[in-house]
Structure formats: structure tokens, C-alpha cells
N, C-alpha and C positions, 0 to 999 in steps of 0.2 A: 463415554469418551467426552472429555472437555474440549470445547472449541474456543480457542483464544483468538480474539481479534486484536491485531497490533496496528496502530496507525500513528500518524504524526505529520506535521506540516513539513514542507520542503526544508531541507538543511538541518533537520533536527537529529539526524543520525539513526533513522528508522532501519535502513538496510543493514547497517553495522549491528544494531541491536537484534535484528531478526537472525543474523548469523550466529549470535551468541546463544539464542534459543536452539538453533540447529545443532550447535556444538554440544548442547546438553542432551542430544538425542531425540529432540522433538521434531517431528516432520513439519516442514514449512511449505506453505503454498504462497508464492509471491505473485500478486496481481500484476506487478510491473514486468516480471519475467514472462508471464503469460502473454502480456500485450506485445512484448518484443517478438515472441514466437509468432503471434498472430499477424504482426506487421510483415513478416516474411512468408506467411502462409495463407490460411483461408480468408483473412480479413483484407489482404492486399487488393484483390479485384473489387471488393465492395467499396473500399476507400477510394480507389481510382475512379469508380463510377460516380461517387458523390463529390470527390475533389479531384477533377481531371488534372493530370500532369504531376501528381505527387508521388507516383509509383514508377520506379525504373527497374527493369529486369526482375519483376515480381516482388520487389521489396519497397516498402514505404520509405520515402525520404523524410525522416522525422524533422529535419531542420526546415525543409520546404513546407511541410504540413504545418509546423509550428508558426512559421511566418504568415502562412495563409490564415490561420486561425486568429493570430494577433491582429491582423488587418480587418478581419470580419468575425468577431467573437461569437456571433450567433451560430457559427458553424460547429461550435463545441457540442451543442445538443445533437446535431446530426451525427457527429462522430461517436458520441456516447451511445446513441441508439444502435450503432453498428457493433461497437466493441463490448459494451457491458453484458449483453446476453451471452456472447461467446465466452467471456471471462467467467461468468457465473456458471456456465455449463462445465467448464474445466474444473472449477472449484468443487462442484457437486461430485464429479468423478474422483477427485482427490480425497474428499471426505469419505465417500463410500469405500474406497480402497483401503483407507486407514482403518475404518471401522471393521472391515473384514479381517484385517491383520490383527485386530485386538489392541490397537494403540490406546494408551491411557489418555493422551491429549495430543492435539494438533494445533498449529498456529496458522492463521490466515493473515498474511501481510497485505493489508488493504489501505493504500494511501488515502482514498476517498471513502473511508468506512462510514463516517457520519453523513457526508454529502450524498452518498448513494443509498442511504437507508439500510445499510448492511448490519446495523446493530442487532436486529432481530435474528440474525443468522449465527450469532456468537453467544457464548455463555458468560464471557468476561472480557472486559475491554482494557487494553493497555495503551496508554498514550506516551509517546516518546517526545521529550521536550528539552529545551535549553533556553538560556537568556536570549532576547531578541538580537543583541549585538553580536553574539556568537553565531546565531543562525544566519544573519546577514553576511557576516564575514565568510562563512562556509560557502554560501550559495554564490556570492559574487566572485569567488575564486574558481568556480567551475568554467571549463572551456565553453565559449559561445554564450555565456550568460551576460545580460545587461541589466541595469537598474530597472528599465522599463519592463523587461520580460519578468524580472523578479516580482515587481509590483503587480503585474498582470496575473501571475500564478497565485500570489497571496490573496488577491481579490476574489479568486474562485474557491478558496479553501475556507473551511470553518475556522474562525479565530482560535489561536492556541489556548487562550484563557477559557473559552467555551469547551474545547476538547478536554482540557484538564479537569474542568468541573464535572464533566460527564463520564470520566474514566473511573474504573475500579482500581487501577494502579497507574502511577505516573513514574516513568524512568527518566531521570535527569541526566543527559549525556554531556553536560557542560563541565564535568569535573574529571574527565579522562576515562579511558577504557576500563581500567581496573574497577573504578567506582561503579560504572555501568554494569560490569559483569557481576559485581556483588549484588546489585539490585535484581538482576535477572535470576541469580541463584536463589535469592530470598523468595521471589515470586513463584518460581517453579516448586520450591519446597512447600510453600503455603498451599498452592493449588493441589499438589500431590496429597496433602493431608485433608483438605476440605472435601474432595471428591464431588465437585459440582456435577450435576447431571446435565447431559447434552439435551438442551431444550428441543432440539430437532429430532430426538429419538427417545423422548421421555415416556 
């Protein structure tokens, strides 16, 4: 089974691209979706203990937590120490279930793939990218986003140029959905032919 790692900086169109792989019948495990689930589940009391006042009715207030972290960025490491092991456990469960089903390939949608050292857990890396001006326009159009918040997020992410250099494939989302879908189809067809071995089950 081929394990694909999909990543990309904020505003690059990673989630949309992930959905394109899902539409091709490839099982997708989204780290962001897992985090959302954890924030209203088992991680909530752990986060409240570390960041008092950020949880209400058993659900993490993401806006409040984000504001707290922007004011004291050293808190990111404490948050990651809580979240990353839980996300990793869910990821392992997803991979094992897919392997038991006999899936040919799966996709791990991991925003911080390079930053968290997840490259060793995947067989091939796809980076979603676009021109910086398009990225900026997309991100600043999001509700609740500010220039300061955008710059703060970028500062914690591996630069796009480095991601592209380390990728096996780059999908440029700056030319519209149809162009991106063609790139996805080409990659899926190529991976289906190459038959890369799952390095975690070689």
C-alpha cells in the first residue's frame, strides 16, 4: 500500500486538492479534521488544563486559543505536545484499517508534514502550491483573518520554496480547479503504475 503525504502552506488549496484525491476513491486522513474532533473530545480537558479558560461546554474555543497563542507563542509547543500524539494515534488506526481492507494507496493530509518530521511516515510527498499573491489574497479573505495573524502563521511554516524543493510532486492550484484536477489524475495514474512499496510495511 502506498502512503501519500499531502501538504502545503496556508491558503495554497490543500483541502480542496485533498478532496480531489478522495473523489478518485483514495481514502484520505485529514489531520485538520482529526484536530477538530479532538477539540470537542478527548483533547478538550487537556487543553483546558494547560490553557485555562479556552474551553467552554467541553469544546475548545479556537478563536480564544489562537489569540492566547499569538500573545504568547511559546504556548505552541505545549499545545503540540498535547495534540500531536493523539493525531498520530488516529493516523495509525486509519492506516491499519486501510491495510486490512487491501487499499492500493491512502493519502495523509498533513499541514505540518515537514515541520513535524512526518516525512519518514510516507512513501511519496505531494506539495500544493500557488503564487504568493494568490495565497495572500485567499488567506486574507477568510473570516477573522488579519495580516498579523497571517504573518504569524507563515512564520511557523516551512517556506513554500523549501517544500517544493523537497516534494516528489507539486500541484499548482493557481490556474483553477480543472487544471488542479488534471494534475491529481496524472499523479494517481503514475503512482498506480509505479507500485511504490509502503516503507512502513516493507
